[in-house]
N, C-alpha and C positions, 0 to 999 in steps of 0.2 A: 230689423228682421229681414232676412233675405227672401226674395221672391224668385222662384224658379218657374217662370211663365213663358219660356221660349224653348222650342225644340230644335235639335240640330238636324237639318234636312238639306241635302244637296250642297253641303259646305257652308251653310249660313245658319244663323240663329233666327228661327221663324216664330213669331207669336202665334199662339193657337186661338181659334175662335171659341174655345171652350170657356165657360164661365164657372166651371166646377173646380174648386180648389180644395186641397187637403192640407191640414196642418202637419208639420213635421215636429215631432215631440222628442226632446232630449230625455231619454229614459231614466237618467240619473236624477234629473231635477223635476221631471214631469212638466216642463215649461215648453211653450211653443218657440222654436228657434227659426222656423222658416215656413213658407207655404209653397206648395208645388201644384201646378196646373195639371189636372187629369185630362188627358187628351181624348179625342173622339175618333171614330172610324175615319172621318175625313182627313185627320192628321196622318193616320196610318196610310191611307191611300196616297197622300203626297210623298211620304217617305218611301213607299214601295215603288212609286213611279220614278223617283230619283235613283233608287237602287237598280231598278230594271234598266234604266237608260245608261247607267254607268257600267253595267255588267259587260256590255259588248266590248268595251275597250279594256277594262280591268282584267277580264278573263283572258285576254290575249297578251298581257304583259309578260315579259321574260322573267325567269327566275331571278336574275340580277336586279331587275327593276323592283321586284317585290322585296328582295333582301334589303335594298336601299331604304325602302319605306319602313320596314321593320326596324332597321338600325336607327332611323330618325325617331320612331316612336319610343324605342328603348331609351335613347338619350334624353328625350324630353320627360318621359315618365320618371327617370332617375332624378331629375332636377326638381320634381314636384312630390316626391314620396312623403315628405313631412306634412305638406298640405293635405294629402290624401289620408294620412294617418290621423291627423286632427279631425278631419271631416268624419271618418268612420267612428271615432270615439264619441263625437258629438251626436251623431244620428242613430247609432245602434248600440252604443254603450260598451264596446270593447275597451278593455283597459289600455291606456296609452302605451304601455310597454309592449302589449301584444299587437296593437295596431302598428307600432314601429317595427317590430321584429317579424311579424307574420302577415297580418291583414293587408297592409299596404304593399309591401315589397313582393308579395306572391303574384301580383298582377304582372310585374316586370319579369318575374321568373318564368311565367308562361310565355311571354313574348320572346324571351331568350331561348326557351326550349323550342318554340315553333321556328325560330330563326335557324337553330341548329339542325332541325329536321329538314327544313326547306333546302338548306345548302346541299344536302346529299340525297334528297328524295327522288326516286325514279318515277317519273310521270309517263314513261313509255318503256315497254318490255316486248321482246320477241318471244313468241310461243308457237312452235311449229312453223307453218307458213303465214301465220297471222302477226299483226302488230296490235298490242294491247295498250290502249290509251286510258289514262286516268285524268278526267277533265272536270273542271269546277261545276258543281251541281247547279249553281245559279244564285238566286236571291234567297238569303237565309234570314228567318225571323227568330230572334232570341228573346226568351222570357226568363229573367234572372231574379234571384231572391235577395233577402236582406242580411242573411246570417254571415256570409263571406262575400261581400259585394264585389270586391275587385277580383277575387279568385274566380267567381262564377262568370263574370263578364269576360275577363281576359282569356280564360281557358276555352271560350267559344270564339271570341272575336279574332284572337291571334291566328289559330289554324285556318279559320275561314278566309281571312285576308291572304294568308300564305298560299292557300290553294287557288286563289283567284276568284273567290266569291265576293259578293257584296252583301251588306248587312243592314237590317232594321232591328234595333235593340229596344226592348221595353225593360228597363231596369225596375227594381222594386220601388214603388212610390214611398216606401218607408225610408229608403236610403238614397235620396236624390242628390245629396251634397257631393258624395264621392263619384257618383255617375256623371254629374256635371263636370267635375274635374277630369274624369276620364275622357269625355268628349272634347274638352279643351286641349288635352294632351294630343289627341289625334288631329285636331285642327291645327295646332302649333307645329306638328310634325308634317304638315302639308300632305295628308292623305287626300288623294284626288276627290273632288266633289262627287257626292252620291255613293261613294264606296262604303262609307259608314254613315248611318243615320240613327238618330235616337229620338224616341217619343216617350215622354212620361205618361203614366196612366195606370189604371187598375186592371185587374184580370178580366172582369165581366165585360169591359168595353174594349180597351186596347189589346189585352191578351187574346180575347176572342177574335178580334178583327185580324190579328196576325195569324192565328191558328187556321182560320177559314179562308184567308185571302187567296184568290185564284192565281195571283202573280207571285206568290212566294213558293219556292220550290222545296224548301225543307224548313222545319221548325224544331228548335231545341229548347227544352224547358228544364230548368232545375227547380224543384219545388216538392210539394206533397204528392203522395200517390193519388189522392183525390183529384188534384189539379192535372196530373198526368193523364188520368182517364178522360177528363173534360177536353184537354187539348187533342188527345188522340181521336176522340169522336168528332170534334170540330174539323180536324184535318182530313178525316176519312173521305169526305165527299170529293176532295181534289186529288186523292191518292198521293199526297205529298209525303216525303220521308219525314219521320218523326224520331227524334232522339230524346230520351228521357233519363234524367238523373234524379231519383226520387228518395224516399225515406229509407231508414235503416234502424236496426236494433242489433247492433254488432256484438258478437260474443268475443270475450277475451279468455281463451283457455290457458290456464296456468297449470302446467303438468307437474307431476310429483317430483321431478328432478330439477326443477327451476330454483333459482335464487329467490325463494318464496317471498320474503318480506319486501325485497326490492321490487319484485314484479307487481305485488299487490299495491304498493305505494304508487308506482308508475301508472298502473291501470286506473286507480282512483283519480289521480291528477289529470290524466287524459280525459276521463269522463267529465270532470268538472270544468275543464278548459273551455274557454269561450262560452261559459255558463251552460255547458251542455248543448249549445245550439250548433252542433255539427252533425250532419246526417250520418257520418261514419264513426261517431263517438262510440267507444267500447262500453256500452251501458249494461251489458250482461257479463258479469265476472264469474267464470266457472272455475271452481276450486275443488281439490280433493276433499271428500267429506271429512276425513280425519284432520284436515288443516283448516276447516271452516272457521272455528272459533278464533284461531290465530289471524285469519284474514279480517275478521270483524274488528279486532283491536287495531290493526294497521289502518283500515279504512276510517275508523272513528278518529284516529289521530290526524290523518290527512285532512279530513273534512273540517275538523276543529281548528287546524292550523292554516287553512286556506284563507288568505286575506281578501275579504269581500268589502268593497267600498267605492269611494270616489274614483271613477275611471281615469280622471286626470292626474291622480297621484301615482308617481312612478312605482311606489311599493305595492300598489293594488295588484292582485293577481286576477280576480274576476270582478267585472262591474255588474250592472243590472241586466236582467232580461231585456230584450230589445223593444218591447211594446206592451201596452196594457193587456191586449188579448192574450199574449204569451204568459204574462203574469197570472192571469185568471186561469188559463188552461193548466199550467204547470201545478199551481196550488190545488186546483180541482182534482188533478190526477193523483197527487200525493195524498190528499184526503180520502179519495176513493180507495186507494191502496191500503190506507190505515183501516178504513171501515171494513174492508174485505178480510181483515185479519192478518195482513202481512206484518212482519216483525221490523218495526222502525228502530234503527240503531243509532242514527244521528240525523240532525236536521229536522225537517218537518215543514209545515206550512208557515206562511208569513215571512216577514223580513228578518234578517239577522239582527241581533241586539244592537242598539245604538243607531239604527237607520229607520227614520220615521217617514221618509218619502222616497220616491224612486221605485223602480220595478225590480228591486233586489230580491234574490232568492237564496235560501239556505242550502248549502251543499248537503244532499240528503242521500241516505242509503238504507236499503232493506236487506235483511239477512234471511237465510233459509227459505229463499223464494222458490216457489214451484214454477217451472218454466211455462206451465199452461195458464198462469195467472195473467190478468190484464196488464199489470205493471211490467211483466216480462215480455209481453207480446206486442204491445202498442208503443209507438214512438212518443216519448214525452217531450223531447226537444228542450230539456232543462237539465240542471245538474243533479240527476237522480240515477243512482246506481243500484242494480240488483245483484246480490251475491247468491249464486246458485251452486249448491254442492253436487258433486258427481261421484259415481262409484269407481269407475275405471276409465281408461282412455276411450274405449268404445262408447261408453255412456256419455262422455264429454262430447264426442263427435256427434252423437245422436241429438243431444240437447242443443248444441250449437246450430245444427241445421234445421231444428224444429222451430221455424219462424217463417212468417209470410215474406220476410225481407231477405236480401242476400247482397248487401252492398259491400260490406267489409267483414273481416275476421282477424283476430289477433291471437298469436300463439307464443307462449314462453316455455322454453325447455333448455335444460343444461346440455342437450345434444342437438346440434344443428340438423343432423340427419333425421332425428326423430321429429323435430319441428317441421322439416320439409315433408316428411311422410304424412303427418296430420294435415298439413296445408293442402295436399292433393285431394283430401277427402272433404274439404270445405266447399259448400255451395255458396260461394261469394265471389264477387268480381275482383276484389283485391284482398290478399292475405298478407299481413305484416308479421314478420318473424322477429322475436327477441328484441322488442322495443325499437325496431326500425319502423318509422311511421310516415315517411314521406320520400317520394321519388318522382320528380316532375316528368320523367320519361316513362314511367310505368302506366299502364291503362287504369282509368278510374271510371267505374260504372258498376251496375249491379245485375244480379240474377233476380228472378221472380218479381215481386212487386217493388223492388228497388229500381226497376227501369230497364232500358235497353240502350244499345249503343255504348261507345266508350269515348272518354275524353283524355287529354294530356298526351304529350309527346307525339310519336308517329301515329299512335292509335287515334289521336284526335283529328287526324287528317281524313280518315276513312269516310266519315259521315258527310264530308263536304265534297266528295268526288263521285262522279259517275264513271262506270267502266264501259269502254267501247272496244269492241274487237273488229279489226279490219282484216277480213279473211282474204287470203290470196295476195297479201301485201308484198310478199317476197317472190312471187312468181314472175 
């Protein structure tokens, strides 16, 4: 059994004085596969001290110097993608096919995107008689989740380093295997000591220490809306910048001129992907009322044909939920929805047939769902789809926006112009048209309780830069 009892601080692996350890559970087998030390505030202090010391020199590096570092990271990361994929499958249950195709390589994708932006990014501009400078904000504290571990780490670390910031990372204590490999990649790539630091730990201790630390200049969290509120309150005393990527309950509007069966099939598959553990998953499917029953048949077929099982098997499409708490929460919300009178059309509580251990969930869908019901308003973070009928386009837009969240929205139409028109009326940070579901250069982040700030591409640089105006510069 592996022991993750050292933290990466100032370019070395440092033992913690913490005696508090946490078991890392393989969610497919429910067996302990590792132990991780849960750090203390003193560990965060050491990491911040290293990051603060390194900032003076790293913030003054040239564009070319930072490009060279990013190139080295990309090269090392590429050589270790399979290791990272295996780690993610073991620690959070993603099917190995998904880990190889998406979960692991997406980290490298974000570094490549940051490298491309850095190559042409303007850090100085003239405006009137003034010179406008975009300067690195300072030491950045990152708190990242378990559901897309490399995506969430890399989309923060890559632009921060590109902008000249230094980093203290708290990855999820649920997924330390991949985080350890990430730190090893940066170490092998010879990122200067203190520029990147990593401390394992939980939210109440290490997360809180990062949020409230007086020598951290900005904090970025990906997590629940509840965690976002806590981080914001802890950071408020220091007036530090806070960037939050939080929950979602994303609508998928299928308009009446769409290739209906194909759109419904795609939407259900996207909802169930990653066992529904994606904050931007299209969990509310809005369909014309006259086509509702047709949607039900397609969704039932998709759910019943989705291959759930051993995440190490290449034919498996979705593995287990990532941990026992998720398993209990998802099943509890499904049961509550049934008890509330929602129409269950496929799935339900408990494991799929033939699986007697592991945190496996059944792809589940409810039909004729009212948008004001709990199951349509609260994030489940499991493979649970709500089919919601609408009267006309205006009704669909109203329902889609009737949510405390605003992370993403999906639209399907036979007319691109019509899809574009509806997209402009969505109160969401990212709108995906006609089954386009990924662009590493597009902004990612939410309206309303889905957070603030934006990640990915050039938009991911903005939170890591301060704006300075030098007035009279040209006189």
